[in-house]
C-alpha positions in Angstrom: 186.0 118.5 78.6 183.2 117.7 76.2 183.8 119.2 72.8 181.5 117.5 70.3 183.7 119.2 67.6 187.2 120.3 66.8 189.6 121.7 69.4 189.3 125.3 68.1 185.5 125.1 68.6 186.0 123.8 72.2 188.4 126.7 73.0 186.0 129.2 71.5 183.1 128.0 73.6 185.2 128.1 76.8 186.0 131.7 75.9 182.4 132.6 75.0 181.3 134.2 78.3 177.6 134.4 77.4 177.5 130.8 76.4 179.2 129.8 79.7 176.6 131.8 81.6 173.8 130.1 79.7 175.4 126.7 80.2 175.7 127.4 84.0 172.1 128.6 84.2 170.9 125.5 82.3 172.9 123.2 84.6 171.4 124.8 87.7 167.9 124.7 86.2 168.3 121.0 85.1 169.4 119.9 88.5 166.7 122.0 90.2 164.0 120.4 88.0 165.1 116.9 89.2 165.2 118.0 92.8 161.6 119.3 92.6 160.5 116.0 90.9 162.1 114.1 93.8 161.3 116.3 96.8 157.7 117.1 96.1 156.3 113.6 96.4 158.6 113.0 99.5 157.1 116.1 101.1 153.6 114.9 100.3 154.2 111.5 101.8 156.1 112.8 104.9 154.0 115.9 105.7 150.5 115.2 104.4 150.6 111.3 104.4 149.5 111.3 100.8 148.1 108.1 99.3 149.6 106.2 96.4 146.9 107.5 94.0 147.6 111.1 95.1 151.3 110.7 94.5 150.6 109.2 91.0 148.3 112.2 90.2 151.1 114.5 91.4 153.5 112.9 89.0 151.0 113.2 86.2 150.5 116.9 86.9 154.3 117.5 86.8 154.3 116.3 83.1 150.9 116.9 81.5 150.8 120.7 81.7 154.1 120.8 79.8 152.4 119.2 76.8 149.7 121.9 76.9 152.3 124.6 77.1 154.2 123.2 74.2 151.1 123.7 72.0 151.2 127.5 72.4 154.7 128.2 73.7 156.4 128.0 70.3 154.6 131.0 68.9 155.1 133.0 72.0 158.8 132.3 71.9 159.1 133.1 68.3 157.4 136.5 68.7 159.3 137.6 71.8 162.9 138.0 73.1 164.1 134.6 74.4 166.2 135.6 77.4 163.4 137.4 79.3 161.3 134.2 78.8 164.1 132.1 80.3 164.4 134.5 83.2 160.7 134.6 83.7 160.4 130.8 83.7 163.1 130.6 86.5 161.4 133.4 88.5 158.0 131.6 88.2 159.5 128.3 89.4 161.2 130.1 92.3 158.1 131.9 93.4 155.8 129.0 93.2 158.2 126.7 95.1 158.7 129.3 97.8 155.0 129.0 98.7 155.6 125.3 99.8 157.9 125.8 102.8 155.9 128.8 103.9 152.7 126.8 103.9 154.4 123.9 105.5 155.8 126.0 108.4 152.3 127.6 108.9 150.7 124.2 109.0 148.5 125.0 105.9 150.1 122.7 103.3 147.7 120.5 101.4 147.6 118.3 98.3 145.7 121.0 96.4 148.6 123.4 96.7 151.1 120.7 95.7 149.1 119.9 92.7 149.2 123.6 91.6 152.9 123.8 92.3 153.7 120.6 90.3 151.6 121.8 87.4 153.1 125.3 87.4 156.7 124.2 87.8 156.3 121.6 85.1 154.8 124.1 82.7 157.6 126.6 83.4 160.2 123.9 82.9 158.8 123.1 79.5 158.8 126.8 78.5 162.4 127.1 79.7 163.5 124.0 77.6 161.9 125.1 74.4 163.1 128.7 74.8 166.6 127.4 75.6 166.8 125.4 72.4 165.6 128.4 70.4 167.9 130.9 72.1 171.1 129.0 71.5 171.5 129.8 67.7 170.9 133.5 68.6 173.7 133.4 71.2 176.3 131.5 69.1 175.2 131.8 65.5 175.0 128.5 63.6 178.6 127.3 63.6 179.3 125.9 67.1 175.9 124.3 67.7 177.1 120.6 67.7 179.7 121.4 70.4 177.3 123.5 72.4 174.4 121.0 72.3 176.8 118.2 73.2 177.7 120.1 76.4 174.1 120.8 77.2 173.2 117.2 76.6 175.9 116.0 79.0 174.8 118.5 81.6 171.2 117.2 81.3 172.4 113.6 81.7 174.5 114.5 84.7 171.5 116.3 86.2 169.3 113.3 85.6 171.9 111.3 87.6 172.6 113.6 90.5 169.4 115.6 90.7 167.2 112.9 92.3 170.1 111.8 94.5 170.7 115.4 95.7 167.0 115.9 96.3 166.9 112.8 98.5 170.0 113.9 100.4 168.6 117.4 101.0 165.4 116.0 102.3 167.3 113.7 104.6 169.7 116.4 105.9 167.5 119.5 106.2 163.9 118.3 105.7 161.6 118.4 102.7 160.4 122.1 103.2 164.0 123.4 103.3 165.0 121.2 100.4 162.2 122.8 98.3 163.4 126.3 99.5 167.0 125.4 98.4 165.6 124.4 95.0 163.8 127.7 94.7 167.0 129.6 95.5 168.7 127.6 92.7 166.2 129.0 90.2 166.9 132.5 91.4 170.6 131.9 90.8 169.8 130.7 87.3 167.9 133.8 86.6 170.8 136.0 87.9 173.2 134.2 85.6 170.9 134.7 82.6 170.6 138.3 83.5 174.3 138.8 83.1 174.3 137.7 79.4 175.3 140.7 77.2 174.5 139.4 73.7 171.7 141.6 72.3 168.8 139.9 70.5 167.5 141.5 67.4 163.7 142.2 67.6 161.7 139.4 66.2 160.3 140.1 62.7 156.7 141.2 62.5 154.3 138.5 61.4 151.3 139.2 59.1 149.6 135.8 59.3 147.2 134.5 61.8 148.3 133.8 65.4 146.7 131.6 68.0 147.2 128.3 69.7 146.0 126.3 66.6 147.8 128.5 64.1 151.0 128.3 66.1 150.8 124.5 66.5 150.1 124.0 62.8 152.9 126.5 61.9 155.4 124.5 63.9 154.5 121.3 62.2 154.4 123.0 58.8 158.0 124.4 59.4 159.2 120.9 60.3 157.5 119.0 57.5 158.5 121.6 54.9 162.1 120.5 55.3 163.1 117.1 53.8 165.2 116.0 56.7 163.6 117.8 59.7 160.2 116.4 58.7 161.6 112.9 58.8 163.3 113.6 62.1 160.0 114.6 63.6 158.4 111.4 62.5 161.4 109.4 63.6 161.6 111.0 67.0 157.9 110.4 67.5 158.4 106.7 66.9 161.4 106.6 69.2 159.3 108.2 72.0 156.4 105.8 71.3 158.8 102.9 71.8 160.4 104.6 74.7 157.1 104.6 76.5 157.3 100.8 76.6 160.6 101.1 78.4 159.4 103.8 80.8 156.4 101.7 81.8 158.1 98.3 82.0 161.9 98.7 82.5 161.7 98.6 86.3 159.2 95.7 86.2 161.6 93.8 83.9 164.6 94.5 86.1 162.9 93.9 89.5 160.3 91.3 88.9 161.3 89.4 85.8 165.1 89.3 86.2 165.2 89.7 90.0 167.8 92.4 90.3 168.2 94.4 93.6 167.7 98.2 93.8 171.5 98.8 94.2 172.3 96.8 91.0 169.5 98.6 89.1 170.9 102.0 90.2 174.3 101.0 89.0 173.0 99.8 85.6 170.9 103.0 85.1 173.9 105.1 86.1 175.8 103.6 83.2 173.4 105.4 80.9 174.7 108.8 82.1 178.3 107.7 81.4 177.1 106.5 78.0 175.6 109.9 77.3 178.9 111.6 78.2 180.8 109.3 75.9 178.3 110.0 73.1 178.8 113.7 73.5 182.5 113.3 73.1 181.9 111.4 69.9 179.5 113.9 68.2 182.2 115.8 66.3 184.3 112.8 65.2 181.2 110.8 64.0 179.9 113.8 62.1 183.2 114.5 60.4 183.6 110.8 59.4 180.1 110.0 58.3 178.5 113.3 57.5 175.2 114.4 59.1 172.8 112.3 57.2 174.7 109.0 57.4 175.6 109.7 61.1 171.9 110.2 61.9 171.0 106.9 60.2 173.9 104.8 61.7 173.6 106.1 65.3 169.8 105.7 65.4 169.9 102.2 63.9 172.7 101.1 66.2 171.0 102.6 69.3 167.7 100.9 68.5 169.2 97.5 67.8 171.0 97.7 71.1 167.5 98.1 72.8 167.3 94.3 72.3 169.6 94.0 75.3 166.6 94.3 77.6 164.5 91.4 76.3 167.7 89.4 75.9 168.5 90.0 79.6 165.0 88.8 80.5 165.5 85.6 78.3 169.0 85.0 79.8 169.0 86.2 83.4 172.4 84.7 84.1 173.8 87.4 81.7 171.4 90.1 82.6 173.7 92.6 84.3 176.3 92.8 81.5 173.6 92.9 78.9 171.8 95.7 80.6 175.0 97.7 81.3 175.9 97.2 77.6 172.5 98.6 76.6 172.7 101.6 78.9 176.4 102.4 78.1 176.6 101.8 74.4 173.0 102.3 73.5 172.8 105.7 75.3 176.1 106.7 73.6 174.7 106.1 70.1 171.4 107.8 70.9 173.1 110.9 72.4 175.0 111.4 69.2 171.8 111.0 67.3 169.8 113.5 69.4 172.6 116.1 69.5 173.0 116.0 65.7 169.2 116.1 65.2 168.8 119.1 67.5 171.7 121.0 65.9 170.4 120.2 62.4 167.0 121.8 63.0 168.7 124.8 64.7 170.9 125.2 61.7 168.5 124.7 58.8 165.1 126.1 60.0 164.5 129.9 60.0 164.9 131.6 63.4 161.5 133.1 63.0 159.8 129.7 63.2 162.3 127.7 65.3 160.4 128.1 68.5 157.3 126.6 67.0 159.3 123.8 65.4 160.9 123.0 68.8 157.5 123.0 70.4 156.2 120.6 67.7 159.0 118.2 68.5 158.4 118.5 72.3 154.6 117.9 71.9 155.0 115.0 69.5 157.5 113.2 71.7 155.6 113.9 74.9 152.3 112.6 73.5 154.0 109.6 71.9 155.8 108.7 75.2 152.6 108.8 77.2 150.8 106.7 74.5 153.6 104.2 74.5 153.3 103.8 78.3 149.6 103.3 78.1 149.8 100.8 75.3 152.5 98.8 77.1 150.4 98.8 80.3 147.5 97.4 78.3 149.5 94.8 76.4 151.1 93.5 79.6 147.6 92.4 80.7 147.6 89.8 78.0 151.2 89.2 77.1 154.3 88.5 79.2 156.6 91.5 79.8 159.3 89.9 77.6 157.0 89.8 74.6 155.7 93.3 75.2 159.3 94.6 75.2 160.0 92.7 72.0 156.9 94.3 70.4 158.4 97.7 70.9 161.5 96.9 68.8 159.9 97.5 65.3 159.1 101.1 66.3 162.8 101.9 66.6 163.7 100.1 63.4 160.9 102.0 61.6 162.3 105.3 62.9 165.7 104.3 61.5 164.0 103.5 58.2 162.7 107.1 58.2 166.3 108.4 58.3 167.4 106.0 55.5 165.2 107.9 53.1 166.8 111.2 54.3 170.4 110.2 53.8 170.8 112.4 50.8 168.2 115.0 51.8 
């Protein structure tokens, strides 16, 4: 049982029926998103004989629309009831995915349709994630957020581990079209669970200022930067994502080509990251009680980013690569999970509910753009530098992020 807080809090969450329904819906949605991400390219290859460039473009479309959605979703979420948006996102994903097996069975499936499906499902997933983070304080109030976010973080980590595997198993057992249909049904079930939540939302307060994509985006950033710690967190998490883009682009290259590990070993190493995230979620409450929020954010971020050095060290010392990489995944992910849970809970606690959706959207957009930028920069640098040195070059970004939190210790 993941608590992320004291035993009384854990018991209260187990007894909070509406939170348990939201948790279950989020778990189904998280696994479903990973099944879609795995099954769609498999379907394209197996059914349409898609080329490598088409598969790459399909992957891009599953992510890029989410960045666009995050620009305007925050204001929409702040001005509307959150639960109907969550249900709507699930229903959109279910409906758009159901078109895939129908078209496949009729012999009409093409890459154009899969591009639309990937883009629409990715956009709806982004809307669901931002609305979910904004809805939680309404459902719980602001006292159990650490424990609740710890549980949701573990659920997401588990989904990242089993979702792709489950997608592959379903494709192998029942075929890609039926796997997509099963995923669509999972979103319908998530919508049903959300529909059973009884907590009533107060109507959002009327706003007198300007509204629009630009105004909402600027309002989200203003809400973040107007708080002494949340503003630093926004900058820090942008730097973390920028450095993370290097790892997204080159981690598999480092493991396969530079170190020479096999696919099974790499799978084992990456799987340790999910275990590390679970351990980190267990530790949220004790770390916060011992260090306080500000110091805990600094210590966990600094430790997590220093442990990133395990990857270039593994490339430099291939004979010790596996234990180094496992250490990085297990311990590094544990520290970073504590950091991200506390960071999310902090902004949910201290920012006004009326602007929380826009603030969450600002974080999502900043991290998404930074991640893509980091991947592009890493891809360019590796043309002139060895992979080892490109990975080393990402290290100062994490340390600079930690320096941001040093200045916020007493904020």
